[in-house]
DOMARDREN-181131 format. One record per residue (C-alpha): residue number from 1; y, x, z. Coordinates in nm, 2 decimals, decimal comma. Example, Ala and Ser with C-alpha at 12.3 -4.5 7.8 and 13.67 -1.06 7.14 Angstrom:
<atoms>
+-----+--------+--------+--------+
! seq !     c2 !     c1 !     c3 !
+-----+--------+--------+--------+
!   1 !  -0,45 !   1,23 !   0,78 !
!   2 !  -0,11 !   1,37 !   0,71 !
+-----+--------+--------+--------+
</atoms>
This chain:
<atoms>
+-----+--------+--------+--------+
! seq !     c2 !     c1 !     c3 !
+-----+--------+--------+--------+
!   1 !   0,86 !   0,95 !   1,51 !
!   2 !   0,68 !   0,68 !   1,71 !
!   3 !   0,80 !   0,84 !   2,03 !
!   4 !   1,16 !   0,80 !   1,93 !
!   5 !   1,11 !   0,42 !   1,90 !
!   6 !   1,19 !   0,21 !   2,20 !
!   7 !   1,07 !  -0,14 !   2,27 !
!   8 !   1,36 !  -0,30 !   2,09 !
!   9 !   1,29 !  -0,09 !   1,78 !
!  10 !   0,92 !  -0,19 !   1,79 !
!  11 !   1,02 !  -0,56 !   1,83 !
!  12 !   1,25 !  -0,54 !   1,53 !
!  13 !   0,98 !  -0,38 !   1,32 !
!  14 !   0,72 !  -0,64 !   1,43 !
!  15 !   0,94 !  -0,93 !   1,33 !
!  16 !   1,06 !  -0,77 !   1,00 !
!  17 !   0,71 !  -0,68 !   0,90 !
!  18 !   0,62 !  -1,05 !   0,92 !
!  19 !   0,95 !  -1,20 !   0,81 !
!  20 !   1,15 !  -0,95 !   0,60 !
!  21 !   1,41 !  -1,22 !   0,51 !
!  22 !   1,50 !  -1,32 !   0,86 !
!  23 !   1,87 !  -1,31 !   0,93 !
!  24 !   2,02 !  -1,05 !   1,17 !
!  25 !   2,14 !  -1,34 !   1,39 !
!  26 !   1,79 !  -1,49 !   1,41 !
!  27 !   1,63 !  -1,15 !   1,46 !
!  28 !   1,88 !  -1,07 !   1,74 !
!  29 !   1,81 !  -1,40 !   1,92 !
!  30 !   1,43 !  -1,35 !   1,88 !
!  31 !   1,43 !  -1,00 !   2,05 !
!  32 !   1,70 !  -1,06 !   2,30 !
!  33 !   1,99 !  -0,84 !   2,17 !
!  34 !   2,32 !  -0,93 !   2,01 !
!  35 !   2,36 !  -0,91 !   1,63 !
!  36 !   2,56 !  -0,59 !   1,61 !
!  37 !   2,31 !  -0,37 !   1,80 !
!  38 !   2,03 !  -0,52 !   1,59 !
!  39 !   2,22 !  -0,44 !   1,27 !
!  40 !   2,28 !  -0,08 !   1,39 !
!  41 !   1,92 !  -0,03 !   1,48 !
!  42 !   1,80 !  -0,16 !   1,14 !
!  43 !   2,04 !   0,08 !   0,96 !
!  44 !   1,91 !   0,37 !   1,17 !
!  45 !   1,55 !   0,27 !   1,11 !
!  46 !   1,62 !   0,26 !   0,74 !
!  47 !   1,81 !   0,59 !   0,74 !
!  48 !   1,52 !   0,75 !   0,94 !
!  49 !   1,27 !   0,63 !   0,68 !
!  50 !   1,08 !   0,40 !   0,92 !
!  51 !   1,18 !   0,10 !   0,71 !
!  52 !   1,12 !   0,21 !   0,35 !
!  53 !   1,22 !  -0,11 !   0,18 !
!  54 !   1,18 !  -0,49 !   0,15 !
!  55 !   0,98 !  -0,68 !  -0,10 !
!  56 !   0,82 !  -1,01 !  -0,19 !
!  57 !   0,45 !  -1,03 !  -0,10 !
!  58 !   0,27 !  -1,19 !  -0,39 !
!  59 !  -0,06 !  -1,38 !  -0,39 !
!  60 !  -0,28 !  -1,19 !  -0,64 !
!  61 !  -0,53 !  -1,48 !  -0,67 !
!  62 !  -0,26 !  -1,72 !  -0,78 !
!  63 !  -0,15 !  -1,46 !  -1,03 !
!  64 !  -0,50 !  -1,45 !  -1,18 !
!  65 !  -0,60 !  -1,12 !  -1,02 !
!  66 !  -0,89 !  -1,21 !  -0,80 !
!  67 !  -1,13 !  -0,93 !  -0,90 !
!  68 !  -1,11 !  -0,62 !  -0,67 !
!  69 !  -1,31 !  -0,31 !  -0,72 !
!  70 !  -1,31 !   0,02 !  -0,52 !
!  71 !  -1,37 !   0,32 !  -0,74 !
!  72 !  -1,48 !   0,66 !  -0,62 !
!  73 !  -1,35 !   0,93 !  -0,86 !
!  74 !  -1,49 !   1,28 !  -0,88 !
!  75 !  -1,28 !   1,53 !  -1,07 !
!  76 !  -1,42 !   1,82 !  -1,27 !
!  77 !  -1,13 !   2,05 !  -1,15 !
!  78 !  -0,96 !   2,03 !  -0,81 !
!  79 !  -0,71 !   2,30 !  -0,84 !
!  80 !  -0,35 !   2,20 !  -0,76 !
!  81 !  -0,25 !   2,16 !  -1,13 !
!  82 !  -0,54 !   1,93 !  -1,20 !
!  83 !  -0,47 !   1,72 !  -0,89 !
!  84 !  -0,11 !   1,68 !  -0,99 !
!  85 !  -0,20 !   1,58 !  -1,34 !
!  86 !  -0,44 !   1,32 !  -1,21 !
!  87 !  -0,18 !   1,19 !  -0,96 !
!  88 !   0,09 !   1,15 !  -1,22 !
!  89 !  -0,15 !   0,97 !  -1,46 !
!  90 !  -0,30 !   0,73 !  -1,21 !
!  91 !   0,04 !   0,61 !  -1,10 !
!  92 !   0,10 !   0,48 !  -1,45 !
!  93 !  -0,20 !   0,24 !  -1,44 !
!  94 !  -0,08 !  -0,10 !  -1,32 !
!  95 !  -0,42 !  -0,23 !  -1,23 !
!  96 !  -0,46 !   0,05 !  -0,97 !
!  97 !  -0,32 !  -0,11 !  -0,65 !
!  98 !  -0,39 !   0,19 !  -0,43 !
!  99 !  -0,51 !   0,55 !  -0,48 !
! 100 !  -0,60 !   0,79 !  -0,20 !
! 101 !  -0,72 !   1,15 !  -0,20 !
! 102 !  -1,03 !   1,16 !   0,01 !
! 103 !  -1,20 !   1,44 !   0,20 !
! 104 !  -1,56 !   1,35 !   0,10 !
! 105 !  -1,82 !   1,41 !  -0,17 !
! 106 !  -1,57 !   1,25 !  -0,41 !
! 107 !  -1,20 !   1,33 !  -0,46 !
! 108 !  -1,02 !   0,99 !  -0,48 !
! 109 !  -1,07 !   0,63 !  -0,38 !
! 110 !  -0,89 !   0,37 !  -0,59 !
! 111 !  -0,84 !   0,00 !  -0,53 !
! 112 !  -0,83 !  -0,17 !  -0,87 !
! 113 !  -0,73 !  -0,53 !  -0,92 !
! 114 !  -0,80 !  -0,73 !  -1,24 !
! 115 !  -0,87 !  -1,08 !  -1,35 !
! 116 !  -1,24 !  -1,06 !  -1,38 !
! 117 !  -1,53 !  -0,81 !  -1,43 !
! 118 !  -1,47 !  -0,79 !  -1,81 !
! 119 !  -1,11 !  -0,69 !  -1,75 !
! 120 !  -1,22 !  -0,44 !  -1,50 !
! 121 !  -1,48 !  -0,29 !  -1,74 !
! 122 !  -1,20 !  -0,24 !  -2,00 !
! 123 !  -0,98 !  -0,07 !  -1,74 !
! 124 !  -1,27 !   0,15 !  -1,64 !
! 125 !  -1,36 !   0,25 !  -1,99 !
! 126 !  -1,01 !   0,28 !  -2,14 !
! 127 !  -0,79 !   0,39 !  -1,86 !
! 128 !  -0,98 !   0,53 !  -1,55 !
! 129 !  -1,23 !   0,73 !  -1,74 !
! 130 !  -0,96 !   0,88 !  -1,95 !
! 131 !  -0,76 !   1,01 !  -1,66 !
! 132 !  -0,72 !   1,39 !  -1,65 !
! 133 !  -1,02 !   1,58 !  -1,51 !
! 134 !  -1,23 !   1,27 !  -1,43 !
! 135 !  -1,60 !   1,39 !  -1,42 !
! 136 !  -1,75 !   1,07 !  -1,28 !
! 137 !  -1,68 !   0,73 !  -1,12 !
! 138 !  -1,87 !   0,49 !  -0,89 !
! 139 !  -1,76 !   0,13 !  -0,86 !
! 140 !  -1,80 !  -0,10 !  -0,56 !
! 141 !  -1,70 !  -0,47 !  -0,62 !
! 142 !  -1,54 !  -0,65 !  -0,33 !
! 143 !  -1,69 !  -0,99 !  -0,25 !
! 144 !  -1,44 !  -1,10 !   0,01 !
! 145 !  -1,12 !  -0,96 !   0,16 !
! 146 !  -1,15 !  -0,98 !   0,54 !
! 147 !  -0,82 !  -0,80 !   0,60 !
! 148 !  -0,60 !  -0,69 !   0,32 !
! 149 !  -0,24 !  -0,60 !   0,28 !
! 150 !   0,02 !  -0,35 !   0,39 !
! 151 !   0,08 !  -0,23 !   0,74 !
! 152 !   0,07 !  -0,55 !   0,96 !
! 153 !   0,31 !  -0,63 !   1,23 !
! 154 !   0,01 !  -0,67 !   1,47 !
! 155 !  -0,06 !  -0,30 !   1,41 !
! 156 !   0,25 !  -0,19 !   1,60 !
! 157 !   0,20 !  -0,10 !   1,96 !
! 158 !   0,42 !  -0,28 !   2,21 !
+-----+--------+--------+--------+
</atoms>
C-alpha cells in the first residue's frame, strides 16, 4: 500500500497522526492543497484502511496506571484452536494494553498496565495465569518509557 501513497498522502498522514483534530482547512493550508482535494484524499485513505480511526490519546500516569510490565507467555498447546481461544480471552482483559504472537522460545508478549506492582500481581494471578492453555509466564517490569505509543508521525517516510 505504501507505494500507492504520494507525497501529499504522506503529508496528510504525518499531520493527522500528530493532530487528529485538525480541521480540513488548516490541514489543506499546511500541506499546500485546497480543502476539497484534502477531504477527498482523507476519505480515500479511510476507505482503503490506511486511516483506521481517530481517538483521544490518554495519559496513563495521570489516570493512575504508571506500572508497566511485559509478560512472556508460553502456551501448553499451540494448535490453531488453542491459539484462537487464547486470543479471544486475552482481548477481554483491560489491563493488557498490547498482545503480540511471537516467533521465539515463548508464544506471546503482552504489555500490561496497572496502578502498581500489587495490582499487577493480582492481574497475573487471577487473569493472565487463568487464560486458556497458559503453561508459564515471565515478567519484566519497565523502569522507564523511552519511546511509547502508537505509530508516530515521524515514522512515516517522506
